C-alpha positions in Angstrom: 0.0 0.0 0.0 1.3 3.5 -0.9 1.9 5.8 2.0 0.9 9.4 1.5 2.7 12.0 3.6 2.7 15.7 3.5 3.3 18.5 6.1 3.0 22.2 5.9 3.6 25.0 8.4 1.6 28.2 8.4 2.3 31.2 10.7 -0.7 33.1 11.8 -0.6 36.9 11.6 -0.5 38.4 15.1 -3.4 40.6 15.9 -2.8 44.4 16.0 -3.3 44.5 19.8 -0.5 42.1 20.4 2.3 44.7 20.1 0.4 47.0 22.4 0.0 44.2 25.0 3.7 43.3 24.8 4.7 47.0 25.5 2.3 47.2 28.4 3.5 43.9 29.9 7.1 45.2 29.6 6.2 48.5 31.3 4.4 46.4 34.0 7.5 44.3 34.7 9.7 47.5 35.1 7.2 48.9 37.5 7.0 45.6 39.4 10.8 45.5 39.6 11.0 48.9 41.2 8.2 47.9 43.6 10.2 44.8 44.5 13.3 46.8 45.5 11.3 49.4 47.3 11.4 48.8 51.2 7.8 49.9 51.5 6.4 46.8 49.6 8.9 44.3 50.9 8.0 40.7 50.0 4.7 41.8 48.4 6.8 43.7 45.7 8.7 40.4 45.0 5.5 38.5 44.6 4.1 41.2 42.2 7.4 41.0 40.2 7.1 37.3 39.8 3.4 37.4 38.8 4.2 40.2 36.3 7.1 38.3 35.0 5.1 35.0 34.5 2.2 36.9 32.8 4.6 38.6 30.5 6.2 35.2 29.6 2.9 33.8 28.7 1.8 36.8 26.5 5.1 36.7 24.6 5.0 32.9 24.2 1.2 32.7 23.2 1.3 35.7 20.9 3.2 33.7 18.1 1.0 31.0 16.8 1.8 28.6 14.0 -0.3 25.8 12.5 1.2 22.5 11.3 -0.9 20.5 8.8 0.1 16.9 8.8 -1.4 14.5 6.3 -0.6 10.8 6.7 -2.2 8.2 4.3 -5.9 8.8 5.2 -5.7 11.2 8.1 -5.3 15.0 8.4 -4.3 16.5 11.7 -3.7 20.2 12.6 -1.5 21.2 15.5 -1.3 24.6 17.0 2.3 25.7 17.9 2.8 28.4 20.4 6.0 30.3 20.5 7.8 27.6 18.5 7.9 25.6 21.6 4.6 24.3 22.9 2.5 22.0 20.6 -1.2 21.3 21.0 -3.4 19.2 18.8 -6.1 21.5 17.4 -8.1 19.2 15.1 -7.9 15.8 13.5 -10.0 13.9 10.9 -9.9 11.0 8.5 -10.9 11.3 4.9 -14.0 9.3 5.6 -15.2 12.1 7.9 -14.2 14.9 5.4 -17.0 15.6 3.1 -15.4 18.2 0.8 -12.2 20.3 0.5 -12.7 23.4 -1.8 -11.4 26.8 -2.2 -13.0 29.3 0.3 -15.9 31.1 -1.4 -16.5 28.5 -4.0 -20.0 27.2 -4.7 -18.9 23.6 -3.8 -17.9 24.8 -0.3 -21.0 26.9 0.2 -23.3 24.1 -0.9 -22.1 21.9 2.1 -22.3 24.7 4.7 -25.2 24.6 7.2 -26.4 27.0 10.0 -25.0 26.4 13.4 -22.0 24.6 12.2 -18.8 24.9 14.1 -16.2 27.0 12.4 -12.4 26.6 13.1 -9.9 29.0 11.4 -6.4 27.6 11.1 -5.2 30.0 8.4 -2.6 32.7 8.5 -5.3 35.4 8.2 -3.1 37.3 5.8 -4.9 39.4 3.1 -4.7 37.6 -0.2 -3.9 34.2 1.2 -5.3 31.3 -0.7 -7.5 29.5 1.8 -9.5 26.3 1.5 -12.7 25.3 3.3 -13.0 21.7 4.6 -16.3 20.5 5.8 -16.2 17.4 8.1 -18.8 15.4 9.9 -18.1 13.3 13.0 -21.3 11.8 14.2 -23.9 14.5 14.3 -21.4 17.3 14.6 -20.6 19.2 11.4 -17.4 21.3 11.3 -16.1 23.9 8.9 -12.3 24.2 8.9 -10.5 27.0 7.1 -6.9 26.3 6.3 -4.0 27.1 3.9 -2.6 23.8 2.4 0.3 23.7 -0.1 0.1 21.8 -3.4 1.7 18.6 -2.0 -0.9 18.5 0.8 -3.8 19.0 -1.7 -2.3 16.4 -4.1 -2.0 13.8 -1.4 -5.5 14.4 -0.3 -6.8 14.3 -3.9 -5.0 11.1 -4.5 -6.8 9.5 -1.5 -10.3 10.9 -2.3 -10.4 12.5 -5.7 -14.1 13.4 -5.6 -13.9 15.2 -2.2 -11.0 17.5 -3.2 -11.7 20.4 -5.5 -8.6 22.5 -6.4 -10.1 24.6 -9.2 -12.6 27.4 -8.7 
């Protein structure tokens, strides 16, 4: 049996408020440092410093998000990577559960959409990015997944299920 394998990494565009939040957290750390060396606040200032430092670390780590698409033979999994260090599985489905993969906005993708369907966006959110919509059904739950596959990933999916993958608009 032929093994199909493709992986692709997409970096999500950071929201506009992220830079402001990083600056605010930096300023908060500087203020917490001065509070910690002040004799008035004592040990309470040190506790504030550690809390501000931990919160700043979390903000900086979680503000950079990447998505890794991994297709192996008959299964697609999408992992969310925070700060290039922490990985968390975001979504997974087999080609039996996937109903259609089509360019976002195409009539084929819109025909499979229903009201109240769960929507997951694993794209870079960059303007002009070529995104695809994937509709999957697991039991009674229908999910719409927006992602940005490369040509190899689309080719592997099309080789496995040619009628489910539409690459032309």
